[in-house]
DOBADREN-947281 format. One record per atom (N, C-alpha, C, CB): residue number from 1; residue in one letter; chain; atom name; x, y, z. Coordinates in steps of 0.2 Angstrom, whole numbers, plus 5000, padded with zeros to 4 digits. Last residue first. Glycine has a CB too. Example, Ala and Ser with C-alpha at 12.3 -4.5 7.8 and 13.67 -1.06 7.14 Angstrom:
# DOBADREN-947281
{num 2, residu S, chaine A, atome N, u 5064, v 4989, w 5035}
{num 2, residu S, chaine A, atome CA, u 5068, v 4995, w 5036}
{num 2, residu S, chaine A, atome C, u 5064, v 5000, w 5039}
{num 2, residu S, chaine A, atome CB, u 5070, v 4997, w 5029}
{num 1, residu A, chaine A, atome N, u 5066, v 4972, w 5039}
{num 1, residu A, chaine A, atome CA, u 5062, v 4978, w 5039}
{num 1, residu A, chaine A, atome C, u 5066, v 4984, w 5039}
{num 1, residu A, chaine A, atome CB, u 5057, v 4978, w 5045}
END
This chain:
# DOBADREN-947281
{num 88, residu A, chaine A, atome N, u 4880, v 5232, w 4923}
{num 88, residu A, chaine A, atome CA, u 4874, v 5233, w 4920}
{num 88, residu A, chaine A, atome C, u 4874, v 5236, w 4913}
{num 88, residu A, chaine A, atome CB, u 4870, v 5238, w 4924}
{num 87, residu L, chaine A, atome N, u 4893, v 5230, w 4927}
{num 87, residu L, chaine A, atome CA, u 4889, v 5224, w 4925}
{num 87, residu L, chaine A, atome C, u 4883, v 5226, w 4922}
{num 87, residu L, chaine A, atome CB, u 4888, v 5220, w 4932}
{num 86, residu P, chaine A, atome N, u 4908, v 5238, w 4922}
{num 86, residu P, chaine A, atome CA, u 4901, v 5239, w 4924}
{num 86, residu P, chaine A, atome C, u 4897, v 5233, w 4922}
{num 86, residu P, chaine A, atome CB, u 4898, v 5245, w 4921}
{num 85, residu T, chaine A, atome N, u 4923, v 5234, w 4928}
{num 85, residu T, chaine A, atome CA, u 4919, v 5233, w 4922}
{num 85, residu T, chaine A, atome C, u 4912, v 5234, w 4924}
{num 85, residu T, chaine A, atome CB, u 4920, v 5227, w 4918}
{num 84, residu A, chaine A, atome N, u 4937, v 5242, w 4934}
{num 84, residu A, chaine A, atome CA, u 4931, v 5240, w 4935}
{num 84, residu A, chaine A, atome C, u 4927, v 5240, w 4929}
{num 84, residu A, chaine A, atome CB, u 4927, v 5245, w 4941}
{num 83, residu E, chaine A, atome N, u 4954, v 5239, w 4937}
{num 83, residu E, chaine A, atome CA, u 4949, v 5242, w 4932}
{num 83, residu E, chaine A, atome C, u 4942, v 5238, w 4934}
{num 83, residu E, chaine A, atome CB, u 4951, v 5240, w 4925}
{num 82, residu T, chaine A, atome N, u 4966, v 5245, w 4948}
{num 82, residu T, chaine A, atome CA, u 4961, v 5240, w 4946}
{num 82, residu T, chaine A, atome C, u 4956, v 5243, w 4941}
{num 82, residu T, chaine A, atome CB, u 4957, v 5238, w 4952}
{num 81, residu Y, chaine A, atome N, u 4982, v 5247, w 4955}
{num 81, residu Y, chaine A, atome CA, u 4977, v 5249, w 4950}
{num 81, residu Y, chaine A, atome C, u 4972, v 5244, w 4949}
{num 81, residu Y, chaine A, atome CB, u 4980, v 5252, w 4944}
{num 80, residu V, chaine A, atome N, u 4992, v 5252, w 4968}
{num 80, residu V, chaine A, atome CA, u 4988, v 5247, w 4965}
{num 80, residu V, chaine A, atome C, u 4982, v 5249, w 4961}
{num 80, residu V, chaine A, atome CB, u 4985, v 5242, w 4971}
{num 79, residu D, chaine A, atome N, u 5008, v 5258, w 4972}
{num 79, residu D, chaine A, atome CA, u 5001, v 5259, w 4970}
{num 79, residu D, chaine A, atome C, u 4998, v 5253, w 4967}
{num 79, residu D, chaine A, atome CB, u 5001, v 5265, w 4965}
{num 78, residu D, chaine A, atome N, u 5021, v 5257, w 4976}
{num 78, residu D, chaine A, atome CA, u 5016, v 5252, w 4979}
{num 78, residu D, chaine A, atome C, u 5009, v 5254, w 4977}
{num 78, residu D, chaine A, atome CB, u 5017, v 5252, w 4987}
{num 77, residu D, chaine A, atome N, u 5035, v 5260, w 4971}
{num 77, residu D, chaine A, atome CA, u 5029, v 5261, w 4968}
{num 77, residu D, chaine A, atome C, u 5023, v 5256, w 4971}
{num 77, residu D, chaine A, atome CB, u 5029, v 5261, w 4961}
{num 76, residu D, chaine A, atome N, u 5046, v 5254, w 4976}
{num 76, residu D, chaine A, atome CA, u 5044, v 5260, w 4980}
{num 76, residu D, chaine A, atome C, u 5037, v 5262, w 4977}
{num 76, residu D, chaine A, atome CB, u 5049, v 5265, w 4979}
{num 75, residu N, chaine A, atome N, u 5051, v 5238, w 4978}
{num 75, residu N, chaine A, atome CA, u 5047, v 5242, w 4973}
{num 75, residu N, chaine A, atome C, u 5044, v 5248, w 4977}
{num 75, residu N, chaine A, atome CB, u 5041, v 5238, w 4970}
{num 74, residu P, chaine A, atome N, u 5066, v 5228, w 4977}
{num 74, residu P, chaine A, atome CA, u 5061, v 5233, w 4981}
{num 74, residu P, chaine A, atome C, u 5057, v 5237, w 4976}
{num 74, residu P, chaine A, atome CB, u 5065, v 5237, w 4985}
{num 73, residu V, chaine A, atome N, u 5067, v 5212, w 4972}
{num 73, residu V, chaine A, atome CA, u 5068, v 5219, w 4970}
{num 73, residu V, chaine A, atome C, u 5063, v 5223, w 4974}
{num 73, residu V, chaine A, atome CB, u 5067, v 5220, w 4962}
{num 72, residu I, chaine A, atome N, u 5075, v 5198, w 4975}
{num 72, residu I, chaine A, atome CA, u 5070, v 5202, w 4978}
{num 72, residu I, chaine A, atome C, u 5072, v 5209, w 4976}
{num 72, residu I, chaine A, atome CB, u 5069, v 5201, w 4985}
{num 71, residu Q, chaine A, atome N, u 5078, v 5184, w 4965}
{num 71, residu Q, chaine A, atome CA, u 5080, v 5191, w 4967}
{num 71, residu Q, chaine A, atome C, u 5075, v 5195, w 4969}
{num 71, residu Q, chaine A, atome CB, u 5085, v 5194, w 4961}
{num 70, residu L, chaine A, atome N, u 5082, v 5168, w 4962}
{num 70, residu L, chaine A, atome CA, u 5077, v 5172, w 4964}
{num 70, residu L, chaine A, atome C, u 5080, v 5179, w 4967}
{num 70, residu L, chaine A, atome CB, u 5073, v 5169, w 4970}
{num 69, residu H, chaine A, atome N, u 5092, v 5159, w 4960}
{num 69, residu H, chaine A, atome CA, u 5091, v 5164, w 4954}
{num 69, residu H, chaine A, atome C, u 5086, v 5169, w 4956}
{num 69, residu H, chaine A, atome CB, u 5089, v 5160, w 4948}
{num 68, residu K, chaine A, atome N, u 5092, v 5152, w 4971}
{num 68, residu K, chaine A, atome CA, u 5098, v 5155, w 4969}
{num 68, residu K, chaine A, atome C, u 5097, v 5161, w 4964}
{num 68, residu K, chaine A, atome CB, u 5104, v 5150, w 4967}
{num 67, residu K, chaine A, atome N, u 5080, v 5146, w 4970}
{num 67, residu K, chaine A, atome CA, u 5081, v 5151, w 4976}
{num 67, residu K, chaine A, atome C, u 5087, v 5155, w 4974}
{num 67, residu K, chaine A, atome CB, u 5082, v 5148, w 4983}
{num 66, residu L, chaine A, atome N, u 5082, v 5136, w 4961}
{num 66, residu L, chaine A, atome CA, u 5078, v 5142, w 4959}
{num 66, residu L, chaine A, atome C, u 5079, v 5147, w 4964}
{num 66, residu L, chaine A, atome CB, u 5071, v 5140, w 4959}
{num 65, residu E, chaine A, atome N, u 5090, v 5127, w 4968}
{num 65, residu E, chaine A, atome CA, u 5093, v 5130, w 4962}
{num 65, residu E, chaine A, atome C, u 5088, v 5136, w 4960}
{num 65, residu E, chaine A, atome CB, u 5092, v 5125, w 4956}
{num 64, residu E, chaine A, atome N, u 5081, v 5124, w 4978}
{num 64, residu E, chaine A, atome CA, u 5087, v 5127, w 4980}
{num 64, residu E, chaine A, atome C, u 5090, v 5131, w 4974}
{num 64, residu E, chaine A, atome CB, u 5092, v 5122, w 4983}
{num 63, residu V, chaine A, atome N, u 5072, v 5117, w 4970}
{num 63, residu V, chaine A, atome CA, u 5070, v 5123, w 4974}
{num 63, residu V, chaine A, atome C, u 5076, v 5127, w 4976}
{num 63, residu V, chaine A, atome CB, u 5066, v 5121, w 4980}
{num 62, residu E, chaine A, atome N, u 5079, v 5106, w 4965}
{num 62, residu E, chaine A, atome CA, u 5076, v 5111, w 4961}
{num 62, residu E, chaine A, atome C, u 5075, v 5118, w 4964}
{num 62, residu E, chaine A, atome CB, u 5071, v 5108, w 4957}
{num 61, residu E, chaine A, atome N, u 5081, v 5099, w 4977}
{num 61, residu E, chaine A, atome CA, u 5087, v 5102, w 4973}
{num 61, residu E, chaine A, atome C, u 5085, v 5108, w 4969}
{num 61, residu E, chaine A, atome CB, u 5091, v 5097, w 4970}
{num 60, residu D, chaine A, atome N, u 5068, v 5096, w 4980}
{num 60, residu D, chaine A, atome CA, u 5072, v 5100, w 4985}
{num 60, residu D, chaine A, atome C, u 5078, v 5103, w 4981}
{num 60, residu D, chaine A, atome CB, u 5074, v 5096, w 4991}
{num 59, residu L, chaine A, atome N, u 5066, v 5087, w 4970}
{num 59, residu L, chaine A, atome CA, u 5062, v 5093, w 4970}
{num 59, residu L, chaine A, atome C, u 5065, v 5098, w 4975}
{num 59, residu L, chaine A, atome CB, u 5055, v 5092, w 4973}
{num 58, residu K, chaine A, atome N, u 5075, v 5077, w 4973}
{num 58, residu K, chaine A, atome CA, u 5076, v 5081, w 4966}
{num 58, residu K, chaine A, atome C, u 5072, v 5087, w 4967}
{num 58, residu K, chaine A, atome CB, u 5073, v 5076, w 4960}
{num 57, residu Q, chaine A, atome N, u 5069, v 5073, w 4985}
{num 57, residu Q, chaine A, atome CA, u 5076, v 5076, w 4985}
{num 57, residu Q, chaine A, atome C, u 5077, v 5080, w 4978}
{num 57, residu Q, chaine A, atome CB, u 5082, v 5070, w 4985}
{num 56, residu K, chaine A, atome N, u 5057, v 5068, w 4980}
{num 56, residu K, chaine A, atome CA, u 5057, v 5074, w 4985}
{num 56, residu K, chaine A, atome C, u 5064, v 5077, w 4985}
{num 56, residu K, chaine A, atome CB, u 5055, v 5071, w 4992}
{num 55, residu K, chaine A, atome N, u 5062, v 5057, w 4973}
{num 55, residu K, chaine A, atome CA, u 5058, v 5062, w 4970}
{num 55, residu K, chaine A, atome C, u 5058, v 5069, w 4974}
{num 55, residu K, chaine A, atome CB, u 5050, v 5060, w 4968}
{num 54, residu V, chaine A, atome N, u 5067, v 5049, w 4983}
{num 54, residu V, chaine A, atome CA, u 5072, v 5052, w 4977}
{num 54, residu V, chaine A, atome C, u 5068, v 5057, w 4974}
{num 54, residu V, chaine A, atome CB, u 5073, v 5046, w 4972}
{num 53, residu A, chaine A, atome N, u 5056, v 5046, w 4990}
{num 53, residu A, chaine A, atome CA, u 5062, v 5050, w 4993}
{num 53, residu A, chaine A, atome C, u 5066, v 5053, w 4988}
{num 53, residu A, chaine A, atome CB, u 5066, v 5045, w 4998}
{num 52, residu K, chaine A, atome N, u 5048, v 5039, w 4981}
{num 52, residu K, chaine A, atome CA, u 5046, v 5046, w 4984}
{num 52, residu K, chaine A, atome C, u 5052, v 5050, w 4987}
{num 52, residu K, chaine A, atome CB, u 5040, v 5045, w 4989}
{num 51, residu E, chaine A, atome N, u 5056, v 5028, w 4979}
{num 51, residu E, chaine A, atome CA, u 5055, v 5032, w 4974}
{num 51, residu E, chaine A, atome C, u 5052, v 5039, w 4976}
{num 51, residu E, chaine A, atome CB, u 5050, v 5029, w 4969}
{num 50, residu K, chaine A, atome N, u 5055, v 5023, w 4992}
{num 50, residu K, chaine A, atome CA, u 5062, v 5025, w 4990}
{num 50, residu K, chaine A, atome C, u 5061, v 5030, w 4984}
{num 50, residu K, chaine A, atome CB, u 5066, v 5019, w 4988}
{num 49, residu S, chaine A, atome N, u 5042, v 5020, w 4992}
{num 49, residu S, chaine A, atome CA, u 5044, v 5024, w 4997}
{num 49, residu S, chaine A, atome C, u 5051, v 5027, w 4995}
{num 49, residu S, chaine A, atome CB, u 5045, v 5021, w 5004}
{num 48, residu S, chaine A, atome N, u 5041, v 5010, w 4982}
{num 48, residu S, chaine A, atome CA, u 5038, v 5017, w 4981}
{num 48, residu S, chaine A, atome C, u 5040, v 5022, w 4986}
{num 48, residu S, chaine A, atome CB, u 5030, v 5016, w 4982}
{num 47, residu K, chaine A, atome N, u 5048, v 5000, w 4988}
{num 47, residu K, chaine A, atome CA, u 5051, v 5003, w 4982}
{num 47, residu K, chaine A, atome C, u 5047, v 5010, w 4981}
{num 47, residu K, chaine A, atome CB, u 5049, v 4998, w 4976}
{num 46, residu T, chaine A, atome N, u 5040, v 4997, w 4999}
{num 46, residu T, chaine A, atome CA, u 5047, v 5000, w 5000}
{num 46, residu T, chaine A, atome C, u 5050, v 5003, w 4994}
{num 46, residu T, chaine A, atome CB, u 5052, v 4994, w 5002}
{num 45, residu K, chaine A, atome N, u 5029, v 4993, w 4993}
{num 45, residu K, chaine A, atome CA, u 5028, v 4999, w 4997}
{num 45, residu K, chaine A, atome C, u 5035, v 5002, w 4998}
{num 45, residu K, chaine A, atome CB, u 5025, v 4997, w 5004}
{num 44, residu R, chaine A, atome N, u 5033, v 4982, w 4986}
{num 44, residu R, chaine A, atome CA, u 5031, v 4987, w 4982}
{num 44, residu R, chaine A, atome C, u 5031, v 4994, w 4986}
{num 44, residu R, chaine A, atome CB, u 5023, v 4986, w 4980}
{num 43, residu K, chaine A, atome N, u 5037, v 4974, w 4997}
{num 43, residu K, chaine A, atome CA, u 5042, v 4976, w 4993}
{num 43, residu K, chaine A, atome C, u 5040, v 4982, w 4988}
{num 43, residu K, chaine A, atome CB, u 5044, v 4970, w 4988}
{num 42, residu L, chaine A, atome N, u 5024, v 4972, w 5003}
{num 42, residu L, chaine A, atome CA, u 5029, v 4976, w 5007}
{num 42, residu L, chaine A, atome C, u 5035, v 4978, w 5002}
{num 42, residu L, chaine A, atome CB, u 5032, v 4971, w 5012}
{num 41, residu A, chaine A, atome N, u 5018, v 4965, w 4993}
{num 41, residu A, chaine A, atome CA, u 5015, v 4971, w 4995}
{num 41, residu A, chaine A, atome C, u 5021, v 4975, w 4999}
{num 41, residu A, chaine A, atome CB, u 5009, v 4971, w 4999}
{num 40, residu K, chaine A, atome N, u 5026, v 4953, w 4994}
{num 40, residu K, chaine A, atome CA, u 5026, v 4957, w 4988}
{num 40, residu K, chaine A, atome C, u 5023, v 4964, w 4989}
{num 40, residu K, chaine A, atome CB, u 5021, v 4953, w 4983}
{num 39, residu N, chaine A, atome N, u 5023, v 4949, w 5007}
{num 39, residu N, chaine A, atome CA, u 5030, v 4951, w 5006}
{num 39, residu N, chaine A, atome C, u 5030, v 4955, w 4999}
{num 39, residu N, chaine A, atome CB, u 5034, v 4944, w 5005}
{num 38, residu D, chaine A, atome N, u 5009, v 4946, w 5006}
{num 38, residu D, chaine A, atome CA, u 5011, v 4952, w 5010}
{num 38, residu D, chaine A, atome C, u 5018, v 4954, w 5009}
{num 38, residu D, chaine A, atome CB, u 5011, v 4949, w 5018}
{num 37, residu E, chaine A, atome N, u 5010, v 4936, w 4997}
{num 37, residu E, chaine A, atome CA, u 5007, v 4942, w 4995}
{num 37, residu E, chaine A, atome C, u 5009, v 4948, w 4999}
{num 37, residu E, chaine A, atome CB, u 4999, v 4941, w 4995}
{num 36, residu E, chaine A, atome N, u 5016, v 4926, w 5006}
{num 36, residu E, chaine A, atome CA, u 5019, v 4928, w 5000}
{num 36, residu E, chaine A, atome C, u 5016, v 4935, w 4997}
{num 36, residu E, chaine A, atome CB, u 5019, v 4923, w 4995}
{num 35, residu E, chaine A, atome N, u 5006, v 4925, w 5016}
{num 35, residu E, chaine A, atome CA, u 5013, v 4928, w 5018}
{num 35, residu E, chaine A, atome C, u 5016, v 4930, w 5011}
{num 35, residu E, chaine A, atome CB, u 5017, v 4923, w 5021}
{num 34, residu T, chaine A, atome N, u 4996, v 4919, w 5008}
{num 34, residu T, chaine A, atome CA, u 4995, v 4926, w 5011}
{num 34, residu T, chaine A, atome C, u 5002, v 4929, w 5013}
{num 34, residu T, chaine A, atome CB, u 4991, v 4925, w 5017}
{num 33, residu Q, chaine A, atome N, u 5002, v 4907, w 5005}
{num 33, residu Q, chaine A, atome CA, u 5000, v 4912, w 4999}
{num 33, residu Q, chaine A, atome C, u 4999, v 4919, w 5002}
{num 33, residu Q, chaine A, atome CB, u 4994, v 4910, w 4996}
{num 32, residu E, chaine A, atome N, u 5003, v 4902, w 5017}
{num 32, residu E, chaine A, atome CA, u 5009, v 4903, w 5013}
{num 32, residu E, chaine A, atome C, u 5008, v 4908, w 5008}
{num 32, residu E, chaine A, atome CB, u 5012, v 4896, w 5010}
{num 31, residu K, chaine A, atome N, u 4990, v 4900, w 5021}
{num 31, residu K, chaine A, atome CA, u 4994, v 4904, w 5025}
{num 31, residu K, chaine A, atome C, u 5001, v 4906, w 5021}
{num 31, residu K, chaine A, atome CB, u 4996, v 4901, w 5031}
{num 30, residu T, chaine A, atome N, u 4986, v 4891, w 5011}
{num 30, residu T, chaine A, atome CA, u 4983, v 4898, w 5011}
{num 30, residu T, chaine A, atome C, u 4987, v 4903, w 5015}
{num 30, residu T, chaine A, atome CB, u 4976, v 4898, w 5014}
{num 29, residu K, chaine A, atome N, u 4993, v 4880, w 5015}
{num 29, residu K, chaine A, atome CA, u 4994, v 4883, w 5008}
{num 29, residu K, chaine A, atome C, u 4992, v 4890, w 5008}
{num 29, residu K, chaine A, atome CB, u 4991, v 4879, w 5003}
{num 28, residu E, chaine A, atome N, u 4987, v 4878, w 5028}
{num 28, residu E, chaine A, atome CA, u 4994, v 4880, w 5027}
{num 28, residu E, chaine A, atome C, u 4996, v 4883, w 5020}
{num 28, residu E, chaine A, atome CB, u 4998, v 4873, w 5028}
{num 27, residu L, chaine A, atome N, u 4974, v 4875, w 5024}
{num 27, residu L, chaine A, atome CA, u 4975, v 4881, w 5028}
{num 27, residu L, chaine A, atome C, u 4983, v 4883, w 5028}
{num 27, residu L, chaine A, atome CB, u 4973, v 4880, w 5035}
{num 26, residu F, chaine A, atome N, u 4976, v 4863, w 5017}
{num 26, residu F, chaine A, atome CA, u 4973, v 4869, w 5013}
{num 26, residu F, chaine A, atome C, u 4975, v 4875, w 5017}
{num 26, residu F, chaine A, atome CB, u 4965, v 4868, w 5013}
{num 25, residu A, chaine A, atome N, u 4981, v 4855, w 5027}
{num 25, residu A, chaine A, atome CA, u 4985, v 4857, w 5021}
{num 25, residu A, chaine A, atome C, u 4983, v 4863, w 5017}
{num 25, residu A, chaine A, atome CB, u 4985, v 4850, w 5016}
{num 24, residu V, chaine A, atome N, u 4970, v 4855, w 5035}
{num 24, residu V, chaine A, atome CA, u 4976, v 4858, w 5038}
{num 24, residu V, chaine A, atome C, u 4980, v 4860, w 5032}
{num 24, residu V, chaine A, atome CB, u 4979, v 4853, w 5043}
{num 23, residu N, chaine A, atome N, u 4961, v 4848, w 5027}
{num 23, residu N, chaine A, atome CA, u 4959, v 4855, w 5029}
{num 23, residu N, chaine A, atome C, u 4966, v 4858, w 5032}
{num 23, residu N, chaine A, atome CB, u 4954, v 4855, w 5034}
{num 22, residu S, chaine A, atome N, u 4967, v 4836, w 5026}
{num 22, residu S, chaine A, atome CA, u 4966, v 4839, w 5020}
{num 22, residu S, chaine A, atome C, u 4964, v 4847, w 5022}
{num 22, residu S, chaine A, atome CB, u 4959, v 4836, w 5016}
{num 21, residu N, chaine A, atome N, u 4967, v 4832, w 5039}
{num 21, residu N, chaine A, atome CA, u 4973, v 4833, w 5036}
{num 21, residu N, chaine A, atome C, u 4972, v 4837, w 5030}
{num 21, residu N, chaine A, atome CB, u 4977, v 4826, w 5034}
{num 20, residu F, chaine A, atome N, u 4953, v 4830, w 5041}
{num 20, residu F, chaine A, atome CA, u 4956, v 4835, w 5045}
{num 20, residu F, chaine A, atome C, u 4963, v 4837, w 5042}
{num 20, residu F, chaine A, atome CB, u 4957, v 4832, w 5052}
{num 19, residu Y, chaine A, atome N, u 4950, v 4820, w 5032}
{num 19, residu Y, chaine A, atome CA, u 4947, v 4826, w 5030}
{num 19, residu Y, chaine A, atome C, u 4951, v 4832, w 5035}
{num 19, residu Y, chaine A, atome CB, u 4940, v 4826, w 5032}
{num 18, residu K, chaine A, atome N, u 4958, v 4809, w 5038}
{num 18, residu K, chaine A, atome CA, u 4958, v 4811, w 5031}
{num 18, residu K, chaine A, atome C, u 4956, v 4818, w 5030}
{num 18, residu K, chaine A, atome CB, u 4955, v 4806, w 5027}
{num 17, residu E, chaine A, atome N, u 4952, v 4809, w 5051}
{num 17, residu E, chaine A, atome CA, u 4959, v 4811, w 5050}
{num 17, residu E, chaine A, atome C, u 4960, v 4813, w 5043}
{num 17, residu E, chaine A, atome CB, u 4963, v 4805, w 5053}
{num 16, residu F, chaine A, atome N, u 4939, v 4804, w 5049}
{num 16, residu F, chaine A, atome CA, u 4940, v 4811, w 5051}
{num 16, residu F, chaine A, atome C, u 4947, v 4814, w 5050}
{num 16, residu F, chaine A, atome CB, u 4938, v 4812, w 5058}
{num 15, residu I, chaine A, atome N, u 4942, v 4791, w 5045}
{num 15, residu I, chaine A, atome CA, u 4939, v 4796, w 5040}
{num 15, residu I, chaine A, atome C, u 4940, v 4803, w 5042}
{num 15, residu I, chaine A, atome CB, u 4931, v 4794, w 5041}
{num 14, residu L, chaine A, atome N, u 4949, v 4787, w 5056}
{num 14, residu L, chaine A, atome CA, u 4952, v 4787, w 5050}
{num 14, residu L, chaine A, atome C, u 4949, v 4791, w 5045}
{num 14, residu L, chaine A, atome CB, u 4953, v 4779, w 5047}
{num 13, residu H, chaine A, atome N, u 4939, v 4787, w 5066}
{num 13, residu H, chaine A, atome CA, u 4945, v 4791, w 5066}
{num 13, residu H, chaine A, atome C, u 4949, v 4792, w 5060}
{num 13, residu H, chaine A, atome CB, u 4949, v 4788, w 5072}
{num 12, residu I, chaine A, atome N, u 4930, v 4777, w 5061}
{num 12, residu I, chaine A, atome CA, u 4928, v 4784, w 5061}
{num 12, residu I, chaine A, atome C, u 4934, v 4789, w 5061}
{num 12, residu I, chaine A, atome CB, u 4923, v 4786, w 5067}
{num 11, residu D, chaine A, atome N, u 4938, v 4766, w 5064}
{num 11, residu D, chaine A, atome CA, u 4936, v 4767, w 5057}
{num 11, residu D, chaine A, atome C, u 4934, v 4775, w 5056}
{num 11, residu D, chaine A, atome CB, u 4930, v 4763, w 5056}
{num 10, residu D, chaine A, atome N, u 4940, v 4767, w 5078}
{num 10, residu D, chaine A, atome CA, u 4946, v 4767, w 5073}
{num 10, residu D, chaine A, atome C, u 4944, v 4769, w 5066}
{num 10, residu D, chaine A, atome CB, u 4949, v 4761, w 5073}
{num 9, residu Y, chaine A, atome N, u 4927, v 4766, w 5083}
{num 9, residu Y, chaine A, atome CA, u 4931, v 4772, w 5084}
{num 9, residu Y, chaine A, atome C, u 4936, v 4773, w 5079}
{num 9, residu Y, chaine A, atome CB, u 4933, v 4773, w 5091}
{num 8, residu S, chaine A, atome N, u 4917, v 4757, w 5071}
{num 8, residu S, chaine A, atome CA, u 4921, v 4757, w 5077}
{num 8, residu S, chaine A, atome C, u 4924, v 4764, w 5077}
{num 8, residu S, chaine A, atome CB, u 4926, v 4752, w 5077}
{num 7, residu M, chaine A, atome N, u 4900, v 4759, w 5067}
{num 7, residu M, chaine A, atome CA, u 4907, v 4759, w 5065}
{num 7, residu M, chaine A, atome C, u 4911, v 4760, w 5071}
{num 7, residu M, chaine A, atome CB, u 4908, v 4765, w 5060}
{num 6, residu G, chaine A, atome N, u 4886, v 4760, w 5070}
{num 6, residu G, chaine A, atome CA, u 4889, v 4753, w 5070}
{num 6, residu G, chaine A, atome C, u 4896, v 4753, w 5068}
{num 6, residu G, chaine A, atome CB, u 4885, v 4750, w 5065}
{num 5, residu K, chaine A, atome N, u 4884, v 4775, w 5062}
{num 5, residu K, chaine A, atome CA, u 4881, v 4770, w 5067}
{num 5, residu K, chaine A, atome C, u 4884, v 4763, w 5065}
{num 5, residu K, chaine A, atome CB, u 4874, v 4770, w 5067}
{num 4, residu F, chaine A, atome N, u 4888, v 4785, w 5053}
{num 4, residu F, chaine A, atome CA, u 4893, v 4782, w 5057}
{num 4, residu F, chaine A, atome C, u 4891, v 4777, w 5062}
{num 4, residu F, chaine A, atome CB, u 4896, v 4787, w 5061}
{num 3, residu Y, chaine A, atome N, u 4877, v 4788, w 5047}
{num 3, residu Y, chaine A, atome CA, u 4882, v 4785, w 5043}
{num 3, residu Y, chaine A, atome C, u 4887, v 4782, w 5047}
{num 3, residu Y, chaine A, atome CB, u 4886, v 4790, w 5038}
{num 2, residu D, chaine A, atome N, u 4869, v 4795, w 5055}
{num 2, residu D, chaine A, atome CA, u 4867, v 4788, w 5054}
{num 2, residu D, chaine A, atome C, u 4873, v 4785, w 5050}
{num 2, residu D, chaine A, atome CB, u 4860, v 4787, w 5050}
{num 1, residu M, chaine A, atome N, u 4872, v 4808, w 5053}
{num 1, residu M, chaine A, atome CA, u 4876, v 4805, w 5058}
{num 1, residu M, chaine A, atome C, u 4874, v 4797, w 5058}
{num 1, residu M, chaine A, atome CB, u 4874, v 4807, w 5065}
END
């Protein structure tokens, strides 16, 4: 703070204004970059959501196609056979 001793308000104000403007410019640039990154992320998310919807639709169509070919056959022979293998 000794640096500013003996300086007038106008001199000090010019120094602070210079650094203040520099900081504001940096913050605005950072804000713009952040918004740009957010927009890119949103586009990726939207694109992936659309891709997921298309993929789900294709799977649903495949399921419907497979259901058409599915035939339930009654089985009157409900006997269950198992083979046991001795462990000892």
